[in-house]
BABA-924561 format. One line per 2 residues: number of its first residue (from 1); their letters; for each residue x, y, z of C-alpha. Coordinates in Angstrom, 2 decimals, padded with zeros to 5 digits. Example, Ala and Ser with C-alpha at 12.3 -4.5 7.8 and 13.67 -1.06 7.14 Angstrom:
<atoms>
1 = AS = 012.30/-004.50/007.80 ~ 013.67/-001.06/007.14
</atoms>
This chain:
<atoms>
1 = MW = 002.78/-007.81/019.52 ~ 000.37/-006.21/021.98
3 = RS = -001.37/-004.66/019.02 ~ -002.15/-008.05/017.47
5 = RF = -003.41/-009.39/020.80 ~ -005.73/-006.43/021.12
7 = LR = -007.13/-007.04/017.66 ~ -007.57/-010.77/018.26
9 = GA = -009.43/-010.02/021.47 ~ -011.61/-007.53/019.68
11 = GW = -012.66/-009.93/016.93 ~ -015.45/-011.63/018.85
13 = LL = -016.71/-008.27/020.13 ~ -017.09/-007.11/016.55
15 = QG = -019.19/-010.13/015.73 ~ -021.19/-009.82/018.94
17 = TG = -022.06/-006.16/018.85 ~ -021.49/-005.34/015.20
19 = CI = -020.30/-002.17/013.60 ~ -022.47/000.50/012.07
21 = PC = -021.42/000.75/008.41 ~ -023.80/003.55/007.50
23 = KP = -021.63/004.76/004.63 ~ -022.72/007.17/001.93
25 = SH = -023.32/005.50/-001.39 ~ -020.54/007.37/-003.17
27 = LP = -017.75/006.16/-000.88 ~ -015.82/002.90/-001.47
29 = PW = -015.94/000.12/001.14 ~ -012.68/001.03/002.88
31 = RY = -014.21/004.31/004.09 ~ -016.80/002.48/006.25
33 = LS = -017.43/004.16/009.59 ~ -015.13/007.03/008.76
35 = FY = -018.02/009.38/009.50 ~ -017.91/008.48/013.20
37 = QP = -015.41/009.35/015.86 ~ -014.72/007.14/018.89
39 = CL = -015.30/008.61/022.32 ~ -011.95/007.26/023.50
41 = NP = -008.57/008.17/022.05 ~ -007.22/005.85/019.36
43 = VL = -005.25/002.95/020.80 ~ -003.19/002.00/017.78
45 = QR = -000.95/004.57/016.22 ~ 002.09/004.30/013.99
47 = SF = 004.33/007.15/012.94 ~ 004.49/005.96/009.35
49 = RA = 000.81/005.57/008.53 ~ -002.63/006.68/009.61
51 = PT = -003.76/004.90/012.80 ~ -006.42/002.21/012.62
53 = WY = -008.72/000.93/015.34 ~ -011.94/-000.91/015.97
55 = CF = -015.13/000.98/016.73 ~ -018.09/-000.59/018.51
57 = EN = -021.74/000.36/018.23 ~ -022.03/001.64/021.77
59 = RL = -018.79/003.61/021.50 ~ -019.69/005.71/018.51
61 = RP = -021.00/009.20/018.31 ~ -021.22/011.72/015.47
63 = AV = -018.06/013.75/015.03 ~ -018.28/017.34/016.25
65 = AL = -015.99/020.02/014.86 ~ -014.66/022.34/017.58
67 = NF = -013.36/025.40/015.75 ~ -011.63/027.49/018.39
69 = CR = -009.74/029.63/015.86 ~ -009.13/027.88/012.55
71 = TL = -009.34/024.36/011.21 ~ -006.33/022.30/010.18
73 = RK = -006.07/019.70/007.43 ~ -004.46/016.45/008.56
75 = DA = -002.91/015.72/005.17 ~ -000.98/018.97/005.07
77 = KS = 002.30/017.40/003.97 ~ 003.57/013.89/003.61
79 = LI = 006.25/012.74/006.03 ~ 008.41/009.85/004.89
81 = DF = 009.26/007.40/007.64 ~ 010.54/003.86/007.43
83 = PA = 010.06/000.82/009.67 ~ 012.99/-000.15/011.86
85 = QP = 013.31/-003.44/009.98 ~ 012.65/-003.11/006.23
87 = LT = 010.19/-005.65/004.87 ~ 011.35/-008.12/002.22
89 = VT = 009.39/-010.34/-000.14 ~ 010.90/-013.34/001.67
91 = DI = 009.33/-012.16/004.94 ~ 005.94/-011.84/003.24
93 = KQ = 006.12/-015.31/001.68 ~ 007.23/-016.97/004.92
95 = YL = 004.33/-015.42/006.81 ~ 001.74/-016.47/004.21
97 = RS = 003.10/-020.03/004.19 ~ 002.99/-020.17/008.00
99 = KD = -000.73/-019.28/007.83 ~ -001.43/-021.79/005.02
101 = IP = -002.50/-019.03/002.65 ~ -001.87/-019.99/-001.00
103 = FY = -000.23/-017.46/-003.27 ~ 001.78/-017.18/-006.45
105 = DG = 004.35/-014.74/-007.77 ~ 003.27/-011.90/-010.02
107 = YS = 005.44/-009.26/-011.66 ~ 005.33/-006.66/-008.89
109 = CL = 002.79/-008.23/-006.50 ~ 002.02/-011.53/-004.83
111 = HA = -001.44/-012.88/-005.72 ~ -003.55/-014.57/-003.04
113 = PS = -007.23/-015.40/-002.45 ~ -008.99/-012.47/-000.84
115 = IF = -009.69/-012.95/002.88 ~ -012.42/-010.29/002.55
117 = ME = -014.65/-012.56/000.45 ~ -016.08/-016.03/000.85
119 = PA = -013.49/-018.53/-000.45 ~ -013.96/-019.90/-003.96
121 = PE = -014.44/-023.64/-004.45 ~ -011.33/-025.81/-004.15
123 = GS = -009.29/-026.09/-007.30 ~ -010.21/-022.60/-008.44
125 = VK = -008.09/-021.07/-011.14 ~ -005.65/-018.30/-010.39
127 = EH = -008.01/-015.64/-011.79 ~ -009.91/-015.84/-008.48
129 = YS = -006.85/-014.63/-006.59 ~ -008.02/-011.05/-006.13
131 = LF = -005.78/-010.01/-003.21 ~ -002.58/-008.29/-004.36
133 = ID = 000.37/-007.74/-002.01 ~ 003.12/-005.39/-003.12
135 = KT = 006.47/-007.21/-003.03 ~ 008.38/-004.08/-002.04
137 = TG = 006.20/-002.44/000.62 ~ 003.70/-005.15/001.65
139 = QF = 000.78/-002.82/000.88 ~ -002.27/-004.86/-000.10
141 = QC = -005.36/-004.29/-002.20 ~ -008.42/-006.42/-002.87
143 = KE = -009.68/-005.66/-006.37 ~ -013.14/-007.06/-005.64
145 = TL = -013.94/-005.15/-002.43 ~ -011.46/-002.26/-002.96
147 = VE = -010.12/-002.74/000.57 ~ -006.51/-001.60/000.90
149 = GS = -004.01/-001.10/003.69 ~ -000.51/-001.74/004.99
151 = WE = 001.19/-005.08/005.59 ~ 000.55/-004.70/009.34
153 = DL = -003.17/-004.23/008.63 ~ -003.26/-007.44/006.60
155 = QD = -001.45/-009.38/009.32 ~ -003.93/-008.13/011.91
157 = CI = -006.91/-009.18/009.79 ~ -005.44/-012.65/009.16
159 = EV = -004.78/-013.14/012.88 ~ -008.35/-012.20/013.81
161 = ML = -009.81/-014.42/011.07 ~ -007.77/-017.49/012.03
163 = NE = -008.30/-017.11/015.78 ~ -012.04/-017.00/015.20
165 = NQ = -011.87/-020.08/012.92 ~ -013.40/-018.11/010.07
167 = TS = -012.73/-018.55/006.35 ~ -013.12/-014.84/005.62
169 = IS = -013.41/-011.51/007.37 ~ -015.69/-008.57/006.72
171 = PN = -014.05/-005.62/004.94 ~ -015.78/-003.36/007.46
173 = VL = -013.37/-004.48/010.16 ~ -010.54/-002.34/008.78
175 = LG = -011.35/001.28/009.46 ~ -009.55/004.37/008.26
177 = FP = -008.60/007.49/010.14 ~ -011.85/009.31/011.02
179 = ES = -012.46/012.41/008.96 ~ -013.19/015.79/010.40
181 = ME = -016.43/017.51/009.52 ~ -014.50/019.80/007.21
183 = EQ = -013.02/016.83/005.33 ~ -016.38/015.13/005.07
185 = EE = -017.92/018.26/003.60 ~ -014.99/018.66/001.22
187 = RE = -015.32/015.08/-000.02 ~ -019.07/015.45/-000.51
189 = ME = -018.55/018.72/-002.38 ~ -015.97/017.06/-004.63
191 = MK = -018.37/014.27/-005.55 ~ -021.14/016.79/-006.20
193 = EV = -018.76/018.75/-008.41 ~ -017.85/015.57/-010.31
195 = QR = -021.51/014.80/-010.92 ~ -022.24/018.42/-011.90
197 = IW = -019.42/018.55/-014.46 ~ -020.28/015.16/-015.90
199 = SS = -024.00/015.82/-016.18 ~ -023.37/019.27/-017.72
201 = SV = -020.83/017.99/-020.25 ~ -021.99/017.03/-023.74
203 = PF = -021.15/013.85/-025.69 ~ -019.57/014.53/-029.07
205 = SD = -022.47/012.79/-030.76 ~ -024.79/015.56/-029.48
207 = LL = -022.66/018.39/-030.88 ~ -022.99/019.96/-034.30
209 = DE = -020.44/018.93/-036.91 ~ -019.02/022.46/-037.01
211 = EV = -018.55/022.43/-033.23 ~ -016.86/019.04/-033.33
213 = QL = -014.40/020.17/-035.99 ~ -013.60/023.36/-034.07
215 = IK = -012.98/021.41/-030.84 ~ -010.77/018.86/-032.59
217 = TM = -008.75/021.64/-034.19 ~ -008.35/023.41/-030.85
219 = FQ = -007.03/020.27/-029.11 ~ -005.16/018.95/-032.17
221 = IG = -007.13/015.68/-032.25 ~ -008.45/015.95/-035.79
223 = KL = -007.49/012.35/-036.57 ~ -009.44/010.91/-033.63
225 = TN = -012.84/009.64/-034.74 ~ -016.11/010.30/-032.96
227 = AT = -016.41/006.55/-032.44 ~ -013.11/006.52/-030.49
229 = LK = -014.18/009.47/-028.34 ~ -017.47/007.74/-027.61
231 = KF = -015.73/004.45/-026.84 ~ -013.61/006.13/-024.14
233 = GV = -016.53/008.21/-022.84 ~ -014.94/011.59/-023.60
235 = RF = -017.23/014.61/-023.42 ~ -017.01/018.39/-023.86
237 = FK = -017.65/020.86/-021.03 ~ -018.82/024.12/-022.63
239 = PT = -018.50/026.53/-019.64 ~ -014.68/026.13/-019.58
241 = KS = -014.31/024.79/-023.15 ~ -012.61/021.67/-021.83
243 = LV = -012.41/018.03/-022.78 ~ -013.72/015.80/-019.97
245 = FP = -012.04/012.44/-019.33 ~ -014.06/010.27/-016.92
247 = WF = -012.71/008.04/-014.14 ~ -014.89/004.95/-013.92
249 = SG = -014.22/002.48/-011.13 ~ -013.16/-000.92/-012.40
251 = HD = -015.25/-002.59/-009.68 ~ -018.77/-001.26/-010.29
253 = SG = -018.18/001.14/-013.21 ~ -019.25/004.02/-010.99
255 = LR = -018.04/007.55/-011.73 ~ -015.32/008.49/-009.23
257 = GV = -013.72/011.56/-010.80 ~ -013.00/013.60/-013.91
259 = KL = -010.04/015.28/-015.55 ~ -010.55/018.48/-017.53
261 = LS = -008.16/019.45/-020.33 ~ -008.33/023.11/-021.35
263 = AA = -006.59/024.95/-024.19 ~ -005.64/028.63/-024.28
265 = AK = -003.75/030.63/-026.92 ~ -000.80/032.77/-025.78
267 = GD = 000.26/036.08/-027.24 ~ 002.90/034.47/-029.46
269 = GK = 000.29/032.20/-031.03 ~ 001.29/029.07/-029.11
271 = VV = -001.43/026.95/-027.54 ~ -001.01/026.07/-023.86
273 = YT = -002.85/023.09/-022.39 ~ -003.75/022.90/-018.70
275 = EA = -005.18/020.02/-016.68 ~ -007.41/019.97/-013.62
277 = TV = -008.74/016.94/-011.73 ~ -011.62/016.40/-009.35
279 = PK = -010.77/015.07/-006.81 ~ -007.34/016.66/-006.44
281 = IS = -004.41/015.00/-008.18 ~ -003.07/013.22/-005.06
283 = SY = -006.36/011.27/-004.84 ~ -006.87/010.86/-008.59
285 = HN = -005.84/007.27/-009.43 ~ -007.48/006.82/-012.80
287 = LF = -006.00/004.44/-015.36 ~ -007.88/005.98/-018.26
289 = GL = -009.33/003.23/-020.44 ~ -009.38/000.54/-017.72
291 = PL = -013.10/-000.39/-018.17 ~ -012.30/-001.35/-021.78
293 = IG = -009.70/-003.95/-020.74 ~ -010.80/-007.56/-021.00
295 = RK = -009.83/-010.26/-018.51 ~ -007.90/-012.18/-021.16
297 = DG = -005.94/-009.23/-022.56 ~ -002.23/-009.99/-022.17
299 = EV = -000.67/-006.92/-023.78 ~ -001.09/-003.21/-023.09
301 = VL = 000.43/000.11/-024.17 ~ 000.93/002.67/-021.38
303 = TG = 000.88/006.33/-022.36 ~ 001.35/009.59/-020.50
305 = RE = -001.79/011.34/-021.81 ~ -005.39/010.38/-022.42
307 = ID = -005.26/011.65/-026.02 ~ -002.23/009.45/-026.71
309 = SM = -004.02/006.43/-025.27 ~ -006.99/006.95/-027.62
311 = AV = -004.62/007.39/-030.58 ~ -002.89/004.05/-029.86
313 = SQ = -006.19/002.23/-029.42 ~ -007.64/003.62/-032.64
315 = AT = -004.55/003.03/-034.80 ~ -003.43/-000.38/-033.47
317 = GL = -006.46/-001.97/-031.82 ~ -004.27/-002.78/-028.81
319 = PS = -005.48/-002.21/-025.24 ~ -004.13/001.14/-024.09
321 = LA = -004.11/002.91/-020.74 ~ -003.10/006.46/-019.73
323 = LP = -001.32/007.12/-016.43 ~ -003.13/009.67/-014.22
325 = RG = -000.03/011.79/-013.53 ~ 001.78/011.30/-016.81
327 = VS = 005.55/011.02/-016.59 ~ 005.60/012.49/-013.08
329 = CL = 004.70/009.39/-011.07 ~ 003.44/005.81/-011.26
331 = PP = 001.63/005.28/-007.92 ~ 002.10/001.72/-006.57
333 = IL = -001.66/001.57/-005.90 ~ -002.12/001.11/-009.67
335 = LP = 000.23/-001.88/-010.00 ~ -002.42/-004.55/-009.22
337 = YL = -004.43/-003.42/-012.27 ~ -001.41/-004.04/-014.51
339 = EQ = -000.56/-007.53/-013.21 ~ -002.56/-009.41/-015.84
341 = FK = -000.42/-008.18/-018.74 ~ 002.47/-010.33/-019.92
343 = KV = 003.81/-007.52/-022.09 ~ 003.75/-003.81/-021.25
345 = TL = 004.90/-001.26/-023.83 ~ 005.69/002.19/-022.44
347 = WL = 005.14/005.04/-024.90 ~ 004.99/008.01/-022.56
349 = GG = 005.84/010.81/-024.95 ~ 008.30/012.20/-027.44
351 = DI = 010.93/013.94/-025.29 ~ 013.89/012.96/-023.11
353 = RS = 011.94/013.33/-019.87 ~ 009.39/010.78/-021.10
355 = WE = 012.21/008.42/-022.04 ~ 013.77/008.67/-018.56
357 = AS = 010.37/008.09/-016.92 ~ 009.83/004.99/-019.08
359 = KI = 013.05/003.43/-017.81 ~ 012.15/004.22/-014.18
361 = FS = 008.57/002.91/-014.43 ~ 009.74/-000.31/-016.10
363 = RK = 011.63/-001.19/-012.91 ~ 008.38/-001.08/-010.93
365 = LG = 006.47/-003.06/-013.52 ~ 009.16/-005.71/-014.04
367 = LK = 011.92/-005.27/-016.61 ~ 011.42/-008.63/-018.28
369 = RC = 007.89/-007.86/-019.51 ~ 008.44/-004.21/-020.43
371 = SL = 009.35/-002.72/-023.80 ~ 010.17/000.93/-024.41
373 = IR = 009.59/003.22/-027.37 ~ 012.54/005.57/-027.74
375 = PG = 011.56/009.17/-028.66 ~ 012.80/010.54/-031.96
377 = DF = 011.83/012.45/-035.08 ~ 010.18/009.34/-036.53
379 = QP = 008.75/008.20/-033.18 ~ 006.99/011.20/-031.58
381 = CP = 004.20/010.89/-029.03 ~ 001.24/008.76/-030.24
383 = SE = -001.13/011.67/-030.98 ~ 001.51/013.43/-033.09
385 = AL = 002.37/010.17/-034.84 ~ -001.31/009.70/-035.72
387 = AQ = -001.57/013.29/-036.98 ~ 001.53/012.78/-039.14
389 = GR = 000.07/009.65/-040.66 ~ 002.74/007.32/-039.26
391 = NL = 002.23/003.60/-038.72 ~ 001.68/003.31/-034.97
393 = AR = 001.48/-000.48/-035.05 ~ 004.96/-000.62/-036.62
395 = IV = 006.34/001.77/-033.99 ~ 004.94/-000.39/-031.17
397 = KA = 006.34/-003.52/-032.78 ~ 009.79/-001.90/-033.02
399 = SI = 009.91/-001.17/-029.26 ~ 013.08/-002.28/-027.47
401 = PA = 013.21/-004.50/-024.36 ~ 013.74/-002.68/-021.08
403 = AH = 016.08/-005.37/-019.73 ~ 019.62/-005.20/-021.06
405 = KS = 022.65/-007.41/-020.56 ~ 025.53/-006.22/-018.40
407 = IV = 027.72/-005.73/-021.48 ~ 026.52/-003.84/-024.53
409 = SF = 028.03/-002.77/-027.81 ~ 027.89/000.65/-029.45
411 = KQ = 025.22/-000.71/-031.78 ~ 022.85/-000.92/-028.79
413 = LR = 023.87/002.55/-027.58 ~ 023.80/004.20/-030.99
415 = ED = 020.25/005.55/-030.81 ~ 020.73/006.78/-027.23
417 = VY = 023.82/008.72/-028.28 ~ 021.98/010.22/-031.24
419 = GE = 019.07/011.20/-028.98 ~ 021.40/013.15/-026.68
421 = LA = 023.09/014.90/-029.61 ~ 019.75/015.82/-031.20
423 = NV = 018.17/017.07/-027.97 ~ 020.94/019.07/-026.31
425 = EQ = 018.59/021.38/-024.38 ~ 016.48/018.51/-023.02
427 = VA = 019.57/016.50/-022.04 ~ 020.85/019.52/-020.09
429 = GI = 017.99/018.99/-017.64 ~ 015.27/021.13/-016.09
431 = QW = 016.05/024.86/-016.05 ~ 015.69/026.96/-012.91
433 = SR = 013.22/029.81/-013.30 ~ 014.57/031.81/-010.34
435 = FP = 018.30/031.32/-010.97 ~ 019.22/032.13/-014.59
437 = EL = 022.91/032.41/-013.66 ~ 022.79/028.88/-012.28
439 = NR = 021.47/027.67/-015.63 ~ 024.52/029.24/-017.30
441 = IL = 026.91/027.44/-014.96 ~ 025.23/024.03/-014.42
443 = KG = 023.06/024.02/-017.60 ~ 020.18/022.39/-015.70
445 = HR = 019.04/019.88/-013.10 ~ 019.65/016.29/-014.24
447 = KG = 018.78/012.93/-012.75 ~ 021.44/010.45/-011.70
449 = EL = 023.89/013.07/-010.43 ~ 025.26/014.12/-007.03
451 = TV = 025.68/017.77/-006.09 ~ 027.82/018.69/-003.07
453 = FT = 026.94/022.11/-001.64 ~ 029.05/023.78/001.00
455 = GP = 029.66/027.13/002.63 ~ 030.76/028.69/005.93
457 = TG = 028.59/028.46/009.01 ~ 025.67/030.88/008.84
459 = SG = 026.18/031.65/005.15 ~ 022.67/030.50/004.21
461 = KT = 023.24/027.02/002.78 ~ 019.87/025.62/003.90
463 = TF = 017.98/028.76/002.89 ~ 019.47/028.77/-000.61
465 = IS = 019.00/025.02/-001.19 ~ 015.37/025.23/-000.04
467 = EL = 014.81/028.02/-002.60 ~ 016.59/026.01/-005.31
469 = AL = 014.62/022.83/-004.53 ~ 011.34/024.77/-004.37
471 = DL = 012.00/026.17/-007.84 ~ 012.30/022.63/-009.25
473 = CM = 009.40/021.30/-007.18 ~ 007.10/023.97/-008.64
475 = QG = 008.01/022.58/-012.08 ~ 006.85/019.09/-011.12
477 = VN = 010.10/017.58/-009.80 ~ 009.15/015.13/-007.03
479 = TL = 011.29/016.20/-004.08 ~ 012.29/014.55/-000.79
481 = WG = 013.84/016.62/002.00 ~ 016.03/015.06/004.67
483 = SF = 016.67/017.82/007.20 ~ 018.66/016.47/010.14
485 = EI = 019.71/019.83/011.55 ~ 016.51/021.88/011.23
487 = NN = 013.17/020.36/012.20 ~ 010.52/019.93/009.52
489 = VR = 008.18/022.60/010.90 ~ 010.85/025.28/010.68
491 = LA = 011.98/024.09/007.24 ~ 008.39/024.06/005.93
493 = KI = 007.90/027.59/007.30 ~ 011.00/028.78/005.40
495 = ML = 009.88/027.15/002.16 ~ 006.28/028.39/002.50
497 = TQ = 007.59/031.94/002.98 ~ 009.75/031.57/-000.12
499 = FA = 006.80/030.13/-002.02 ~ 004.47/032.98/-001.04
501 = KQ = 007.21/035.63/-001.51 ~ 005.98/037.51/001.54
503 = RL = 006.16/037.44/005.33 ~ 003.11/035.39/006.25
505 = EE = 003.45/036.22/009.95 ~ 002.34/039.72/008.93
507 = NL = -000.44/038.38/006.68 ~ -001.99/035.49/008.60
509 = DQ = -005.29/035.96/006.82 ~ -003.59/034.69/003.64
511 = YD = -001.99/031.65/005.30 ~ -004.65/029.09/004.34
513 = MW = -004.67/030.22/000.71 ~ -000.90/029.83/000.34
515 = AD = -000.83/026.63/002.44 ~ -003.41/025.01/000.14
517 = KF = -001.31/025.86/-002.91 ~ 001.89/024.70/-001.19
519 = ED = 000.20/021.44/-000.22 ~ -000.31/020.52/-003.87
521 = LP = 003.44/020.50/-004.59 ~ 005.10/017.04/-004.93
523 = LY = 007.13/017.68/-001.77 ~ 007.87/015.16/000.99
525 = FM = 009.89/015.22/004.21 ~ 011.80/012.54/006.11
527 = TF = 010.99/012.37/009.82 ~ 014.62/011.90/010.86
529 = HG = 016.22/014.52/013.10 ~ 019.71/014.52/014.57
531 = QQ = 022.35/011.88/014.01 ~ 021.22/008.89/011.90
533 = NI = 022.60/005.66/010.52 ~ 023.41/005.89/006.81
535 = KA = 021.68/002.58/006.04 ~ 018.39/003.73/007.55
537 = VL = 018.55/006.93/005.54 ~ 019.28/005.11/002.26
539 = DT = 016.48/002.61/002.93 ~ 014.05/005.47/003.46
541 = MQ = 015.21/007.19/000.28 ~ 014.74/003.97/-001.70
543 = HA = 011.29/003.53/-000.15 ~ 010.31/007.06/-001.22
545 = VY = 011.64/006.58/-004.75 ~ 009.46/003.48/-005.14
547 = LY = 006.29/004.99/-003.65 ~ 006.45/008.54/-004.99
549 = DI = 008.97/008.37/-007.87 ~ 011.20/010.87/-006.12
551 = SH = 013.72/012.44/-008.50 ~ 015.45/014.95/-006.18
553 = VI = 016.69/014.20/-002.65 ~ 018.25/016.86/-000.38
555 = ID = 020.38/015.76/002.57 ~ 021.14/018.48/005.13
557 = NL = 023.78/017.62/006.14 ~ 026.41/014.91/005.71
559 = QF = 027.95/015.31/009.18 ~ 024.78/013.87/010.73
561 = MM = 025.43/010.62/008.82 ~ 028.81/010.13/010.47
563 = GQ = 027.43/008.04/013.33 ~ 028.99/006.21/016.21
565 = EN = 029.12/002.77/014.62 ~ 032.65/003.15/013.22
567 = LS = 034.62/004.75/016.03 ~ 037.74/002.75/015.15
569 = VD = 037.66/003.89/011.52 ~ 039.19/007.13/010.29
571 = KF = 036.44/009.75/010.11 ~ 037.68/010.90/006.71
573 = AV = 037.30/007.35/005.38 ~ 033.76/007.25/006.79
575 = QD = 032.96/010.49/004.97 ~ 034.28/009.04/001.71
577 = HI = 032.15/005.93/002.25 ~ 028.99/007.97/002.84
579 = IG = 029.53/010.16/-000.21 ~ 030.17/007.03/-002.28
581 = AF = 026.93/005.48/-001.01 ~ 024.91/008.56/-001.99
583 = RK = 026.61/008.67/-005.39 ~ 025.77/005.02/-006.01
585 = FA = 022.17/005.64/-004.96 ~ 021.86/008.59/-007.36
587 = TN = 023.12/006.48/-010.25 ~ 021.14/003.31/-009.53
589 = SC = 017.88/005.09/-008.69 ~ 018.16/007.67/-011.49
591 = CH = 017.69/010.35/-008.85 ~ 019.54/013.61/-008.21
593 = VT = 021.01/013.89/-004.70 ~ 021.96/017.30/-003.28
595 = LI = 024.30/016.85/-000.32 ~ 025.09/019.71/002.06
597 = IH = 028.47/019.46/003.80 ~ 030.10/021.69/006.40
599 = PR = 033.59/022.62/005.22 ~ 036.84/022.92/007.08
601 = KE = 037.27/026.26/008.84 ~ 039.34/028.54/006.60
603 = ED = 040.97/031.95/007.00 ~ 038.70/034.96/006.48
605 = DK = 040.53/036.02/003.33 ~ 040.79/032.49/001.93
607 = EL = 038.14/031.10/-000.41 ~ 036.76/027.60/-000.01
609 = QT = 038.42/024.98/-002.20 ~ 037.94/021.30/-002.99
611 = AS = 040.46/020.56/-000.25 ~ 038.07/022.19/002.22
613 = IF = 035.85/019.13/001.85 ~ 037.83/016.33/000.17
615 = GT = 041.43/015.24/000.02 ~ 043.91/015.03/002.88
617 = AK = 042.87/018.38/004.38 ~ 039.24/017.56/005.05
619 = AL = 036.78/019.32/007.32 ~ 036.91/018.65/011.02
621 = PM = 034.03/016.41/012.10 ~ 031.13/018.65/013.06
623 = VT = 030.52/016.99/016.41 ~ 030.27/019.64/019.10
625 = VT = 029.99/018.81/022.79 ~ 029.29/021.86/024.93
627 = VG = 029.84/021.82/028.68 ~ 028.99/025.10/030.39
629 = SK = 028.44/026.75/033.72 ~ 026.78/029.99/034.75
631 = TS = 028.78/033.20/034.68 ~ 027.98/036.55/036.24
633 = GQ = 030.19/038.59/033.94 ~ 030.32/039.25/030.20
635 = KC = 033.28/037.01/029.47 ~ 032.92/033.67/027.66
637 = CV = 035.65/031.04/027.77 ~ 035.78/028.24/025.18
639 = VT = 038.08/025.22/025.46 ~ 038.62/022.51/022.83
641 = LT = 039.98/019.00/023.26 ~ 040.09/018.24/019.52
643 = EA = 043.62/017.17/018.63 ~ 043.32/018.50/015.08
645 = AD = 042.49/022.03/016.29 ~ 045.10/024.76/015.99
647 = EP = 046.58/026.67/018.92 ~ 045.65/028.18/021.26
649 = RV = 043.22/025.61/022.73 ~ 041.64/028.14/025.16
651 = VD = 039.87/031.29/023.91 ~ 038.30/034.16/025.87
653 = FD = 035.98/036.72/024.32 ~ 033.34/039.25/025.38
655 = LP = 029.70/038.33/024.80 ~ 028.24/040.16/021.78
657 = NE = 025.77/043.02/021.72 ~ 024.39/045.40/019.11
659 = LT = 027.44/047.68/019.28 ~ 030.18/045.04/019.51
661 = PL = 029.32/041.92/017.47 ~ 031.61/038.90/017.44
663 = LR = 034.16/038.79/014.66 ~ 035.99/035.90/013.09
665 = GQ = 039.59/035.56/014.17 ~ 042.31/033.29/015.48
667 = PN = 042.29/030.42/016.12 ~ 040.04/029.08/013.32
669 = WD = 038.44/026.30/015.33 ~ 036.53/028.70/017.61
671 = NY = 034.76/030.52/014.76 ~ 031.99/027.91/014.68
673 = VK = 031.20/028.50/018.37 ~ 031.38/032.25/017.84
675 = GV = 028.95/031.97/014.94 ~ 026.45/030.08/017.09
677 = VQ = 026.71/032.66/019.89 ~ 026.51/035.66/017.55
679 = HY = 023.42/034.43/015.69 ~ 021.58/032.92/018.65
681 = RA = 017.91/033.90/018.19 ~ 016.15/032.07/021.01
683 = RP = 015.32/033.42/024.48 ~ 018.53/034.43/026.30
685 = IP = 019.95/031.79/028.60 ~ 020.18/033.21/032.14
687 = GF = 023.78/033.80/033.17 ~ 025.19/032.75/029.79
689 = FN = 024.77/035.60/027.28 ~ 022.33/038.34/026.44
691 = SQ = 022.67/038.50/022.66 ~ 019.47/039.17/020.78
</atoms>
């Protein structure tokens, strides 16, 4: 609570001395003062979000970049952490009621009057409730001022406002993490690039008829009229022969970004479409078509592509929006803009992956108001349906509700069964590009499944799984890594080396190039390390699935979940419980979980079996307590107190060197310790062993 007291004490100072907004015109209000750096170190820091603090006029100075060797980007990779006590919607409501702040329930957000604006007259209608609070995370956003932040930020602002007996608080009071000079220059260059592309692009009305027909043929949009393209503000960028889709802010209709769609013909005659966004995709939150939505519109069709959105609008007259990242992700930051709709129809595409994404996104949006359009030969994606002359209005009307009863008949499953039979390759899942033999065995990577991966100590389990996960991540599979044995820096180094396919320590001049490419992958890491409680891990996984639409989670490894909270319970039963919990999570969250498990120690000539992990002959718990003392000789003595270990309980062996490495032998229980000693790569421990 010291943080809140600090903020309350700082409130009157802010009013007395004032802050220097001095923001560039192209930045939204929440970036105020981000171009200044405080002389003192930041006071408030949290491991799970960027720190925030108050800056005073006499404590500000221009930021100075000190480049001793090379600059680093703060947003290199996203680390997933979770508060010690997960937030619930009940907690949010109780707090708002205790502060006499009115609110009402929305579909995925709570609606409240914005504290960053002067209050509306008493008795105002609900449309004036412009502050949206996410029911799952507590993240808030004011649609009028574009201020956003965490639940803790909102609590701090409310405390300062009430303690100062104010009815509102300036949006300038909530400051973001100060940018480096490099980041400031990058942001300015991005906005200049946006303006350059937009000003250089040509409206379709200014093109010759022959050019328009050629462009429409190239992008297969022959049925879209020039009036529709003009309505959505689409232009053509001649230097790259790309369609330009603008991102206009819903607040002031200012241009905030662009997406370029390019087409290229391959050698086999197929046309390949590529997308590029400015700013980069992680900062591109454009609901294409949002400026065309009226305040009283109560129905919308969500699509996965801008062309599909225009096709729906032209053929049906219904409001239509395109998601910025297609079927890959529905960022929670967009949910407030979808709260006004009583009915949301998801028509994300014409394949199985689009169908799975529709079911996942409907959970975020609220199942009761969502309807889904099932892909099929007679219900392709909207642009194809328009090109084929199909009745799009009839297809939308025939959409099925996302919410189902607990018991269904085959009649309700009939179309799903047919879809799986008609799309065998898509149902098999995403194919690995680096492991063709794995495709033959497993057919593909599918959501909602649990994969248990095991192997002897030092056999390369983590290295192989990181390569396997990287393969999928490069194909757009949103991935979350939970590495409890290897720290995130070391894991990221392994994956970056695999990504670059070269030893970067020998090519440091190429590091930034490969790091920038690696940074664009949908890859996230948990901040856990060492032994963890299974509930905290599952809560973090659920949090990541909601925020980033994670579809692949790797847990390395299960033994770190077997905590100290159930000492009286059989360890094998605990292992069964943990595996069951991960299996349930994979099914309920429609997410693939890859679980690494250490097996039981087997004979050298004996292959691993199911009994090495499951059944009555399960693996010994991988909990190793080492007690050592210095030795002057080359002998190492290992003693075990584990009752399940085989005889003898005391083992002596010579320390390894290049000529005489350690070999596996009898008894089996000591092979794990031998493996650690043999492959020890750190600086030798004085008096213990000299293995390199």
